[in-house]
N, C-alpha and C positions, 0 to 999 in steps of 0.2 A: 356814298361817304359817310362814314361815322364820326360823331362828335369827339373832339379832342378829350381825352380823359387824363385826370391826375394820376399819377403813378400810386398815390396814397388813398385818395378818396375813391370811392366805389359807388356807382349807382346802377340800377336796374335798368336794362335795354328792352327793346320791343322783343328781343329774341328769348328772354327770359320768362319763366313760369310766372304767370300773374294769377293772384288771388282774386278770380272774379266773383266768388262768393263774399268776399269782404265788401261792404258798402263803399262805394267809390272805383270798384275795379274797372268799369267800364271808362270813367273818366282818365283814370290812370292810364289805360291802353291809349286812349287819344293824345294824351300828353307825351307819352313816349314816342308816339310817331313825330309829333310836332319836334320834339327834341332830337330825333334823328335827322330831321330836315334842317336843323339849326335854326329852327323858328321858335327862338327861345322865349319871345313875350307870350306867345299863344301856348307853348309848353308851360310857361309859368302858370297862366290863368288855369288850365285844366289840372295841373299838380295841385293848385291852391284849392280848387274845387273838390278833389279827391281827399287831399289832406285834412281839410276841415270836416269831411265826413268820417274821419278817423283811418283812411287807407295808410298803413305803415309804409309800404314801398313808395308811395307818392310823397309822404313825409320826409323819407330820406332823399329821394331825389330832388325834391324843393330844396332841400338843406343843402345839397351838393352845388345845385345850380348857383344859390346865393354865394356859398363859400368860394366858388370859381369865379365869382362877378360875372355872371353870364346875363344878370338882368340889373339895371341901373339902381333900382330902389331897393337894393338888397342890402342888409345891415348884417354884420356878424352875430349880433344877439339873436335875429330872425333864424339864422342858419342853425346856430346852436338849439334855439328853442325846438325847431322841428326835428332836429337829430334827437333830441331827449325824449320828444314826444314817441318817436318811432323805436327808439331803445326800449322805452318803458313797455311797448307792446311784444318786446322780445324779437325785433327785427335785428339779424346779425350783422348786416352791413352797416346799419346805423350806429352799432356797439363798435363796430371796427374803426367807422369814421370819427366816432367821438375821440377815440385814442389818438388820432392822426392830426387833430386841429389845435392850434395854439394862437390866441389873439395877440396881436402887436398893436401898440398904439404909438402914433408919430407925435413930434413936438407940438402940433397944432390939436392933439387930442382925437384925431380921426382914427378909428379902428379899423382893422383889417387883419385876415387870416394869414398866417405863416403855416404853410404846407410843406 
């Protein structure tokens, strides 16, 4: 069973080509496997590990997880920040995802994404 995906936001999957030469490639691959199993907390840990090392695909996927609310401690600003970092490195999916996001704020001031 594959994780539910947004029709607009796109992330990398375990079947996609991974840049293993980029620092964090191994951690990214582990994260993809956990996300495929819908173990989002474990996937978040490994995506964060790879993303902090500068792996652009991990940065994109972490942002998508945050934007889709797959982890509780995710804030829209965190998702946006990771997407911007990935896009700055030329990640095509991150650049596309940036065009899909809009931040909404409710009456109590809580921010969320409108996708």
